[in-house]
DRENPA-532162 format. One record per residue (C-alpha): y, x, z. Coordinates in steps of 0.1 Angstrom, whole numbers, padded with zeros to 4 digits, always signed. Layout:
<nodes>
YXZ ...
</nodes>
This chain:
<nodes>
+1335+1266+0781 +1355+1246+0811 +1352+1211+0807 +1381+1187+0801 +1371+1158+0825 +1344+1157+0851 +1332+1131+0877 +1311+1133+0905 +1286+1101+0917 +1268+1097+0952 +1245+1068+0958 +1216+1061+0981 +1182+1059+0964 +1182+1022+0958 +1167+1011+0926 +1194+0988+0923 +1218+1013+0917 +1200+1023+0888 +1224+0999+0871 +1255+1012+0886 +1252+1049+0877 +1240+1046+0838 +1271+1020+0838 +1291+1045+0855 +1286+1070+0832 +1287+1056+0806 +1323+1040+0814 +1332+1077+0824 +1322+1087+0789 +1341+1061+0768 +1374+1080+0765 +1355+1097+0737 +1348+1066+0720 +1306+1073+0715 +1291+1048+0687 +1276+1020+0706 +1237+1040+0700 +1253+1070+0717 +1264+1049+0747 +1228+1034+0746 +1214+1067+0746 +1227+1079+0773 +1228+1052+0795 +1192+1054+0788 +1185+1089+0799 +1200+1082+0827 +1185+1054+0836 +1153+1073+0835 +1170+1104+0853 +1176+1085+0883 +1151+1062+0885 +1129+1096+0885 +1152+1106+0913 +1146+1074+0933 +1107+1064+0928 +1090+1101+0923 +1114+1121+0947 +1122+1101+0976 +1091+1085+0969 +1087+1057+1001 +1118+1069+1017 +1160+1064+1013 +1178+1099+1007 +1210+1103+0984 +1212+1108+0943 +1239+1130+0930 +1254+1129+0894 +1278+1146+0879 +1293+1145+0847 +1313+1172+0822 +1331+1164+0792 +1338+1195+0773 +1357+1203+0739 +1346+1187+0707 +1325+1160+0728 +1302+1175+0740 +1287+1159+0774 +1266+1174+0803 +1251+1151+0829 +1231+1165+0859 +1215+1145+0877 +1196+1156+0911 +1178+1147+0946 +1168+1167+0973 +1133+1142+0972 +1100+1165+0973 +1108+1184+0941 +1082+1189+0910 +1050+1207+0918 +1043+1212+0876 +1072+1205+0854 +1052+1212+0820 +1028+1191+0840 +1056+1161+0846 +1071+1167+0810 +1041+1153+0791 +1042+1122+0778 +1021+1097+0793 +1021+1120+0823 +1026+1101+0866 +1025+1112+0896 +1032+1072+0909 +0996+1062+0922 +1004+1023+0921 +0994+1032+0877 +1026+1010+0873 +1046+1037+0857 +1043+1046+0820 +1051+1082+0820 +1077+1084+0794 +1108+1091+0813 +1113+1127+0806 +1104+1121+0771 +1127+1096+0769 +1154+1120+0779 +1141+1142+0753 +1146+1120+0726 +1181+1110+0733 +1199+1136+0747 +1203+1171+0725 +1189+1189+0758 +1172+1185+0785 +1165+1211+0816 +1145+1205+0848 +1148+1227+0874 +1126+1215+0908 +1114+1228+0936 +1103+1216+0977 +1139+1209+0983 +1142+1187+0953 +1148+1181+0918 +1179+1187+0893 +1178+1172+0858 +1204+1187+0831 +1209+1169+0802 +1234+1174+0771 +1244+1158+0745 +1270+1160+0718 +1285+1130+0706 +1303+1126+0675 +1338+1122+0674 +1354+1093+0657 +1390+1087+0646 +1404+1058+0659 +1412+1028+0636 +1450+1029+0649 +1447+1066+0643 +1429+1060+0609 +1447+1041+0594 +1478+1062+0597 +1459+1083+0568 +1452+1053+0548 
</nodes>
């Protein structure tokens, strides 16, 4: 199925850009009039994916984080967050709750678990050239208040 709208975004892997990424994706999908819960879930999942790219993908160096967001008919969205960092050695292990590859001990290891809880589908593709996280969610389509008034 072809998307009805699409956007691409890229930015330097600085932690300060995580907030920008979540707001940019939220603004883009706002045309679907998601509920506040749906919007917060998407923003949180995007934050987790972007943070993983910055902290684990690029570790202590700068790189580029790529986001592509597609809107499909019937409220389906697909968000892809990609980096060209070091990759994930063991995806199954990385997706286990509480697992972290961070040596600092200040990471909870819940990123993928949170993404899976808030999105309908999460797929991770990774190799030594980077990681791609593809998240999908179907948003509830609400009839706007003005349109709803016409039917009452």
